[in-house]
N, C-alpha and C positions, 0 to 999 in steps of 0.2 A: 660439757660446758657450752653456754650459749655464746655463739660467735659475737654477738652484739655487746657482751660485757667487755669492759676495758681490760686488757691484759696488763698484768704487772710488768714493769720494767726491771731489768736486772739491777741489783743493787750496786754493782761495779760500774755501770754504764756512764755515770757522770765523771768518773776518773779514768776511764778506759780509753786507750788510743783510738779504738774504733769510732768513738763519738767525735774526736778531733778530725780523723780522716773524712769521716762522712760529712761533717760540716765544711770541710775544705773542698769538698767535691771529689776526693780522691777514692771513695769508697762507694760502691753501688748500695742503693737503698735496701736491696734484698737481704744484705747481711744485718742491717739493723732491725728490719722487719722480722726475719726468720729467727734471729737469736736474741739481741738485745731487748727487743720488745715482744719477742715471741717465745720460743722453747729454749730460754737461756739455761736451763739444766743440762742441755746437750752441748753447750759451748765448751770447747776445750780450754779456752782462755779461763772462763769461769771456774772450771773444775780445778785447774792449776792453781789459780788464785786462792781458792778456798783450801787447797792443801799447803799453801805457802811456797809453792814452787815457782822460781823465776822463769819468765818467759819473754821473748823478744816482742817489742811493740808491733812489729810488722807481721806477727803471727795472727792469722785469721781465725774466726770462731770455729771453723772446722778442723783446725790444727795445721793446715798448710801455710806455707811462708809466701808472702808476697814482697819480693825483693825491691819492687818499685816504690814501696812505702818506707823502705829502710832509712832513708835519709830526709824524709819529709816532716 
C-alpha cells in the first residue's frame, strides 16, 4: 500500500470513547493514528465491538485499562 494513500478510519471511531477522550486532550494522538486511523483491525475494542462483547469505555485499543479515563 502506498503510504500517501489515505487510510480508512475505523467504522466505530465516531461513536467510540477514544474519539471523545482524544478531543478532550485526555488521550495521546498515537492511539488515534495507530489504531482508529491506522491498523484498526488490531484494535481490541474494534474486535470486541464486532463480536458484540461489552467493554469499558476506559479500555485502550491495545486492551489495557486506563483508570484515569474511567470517570472522564
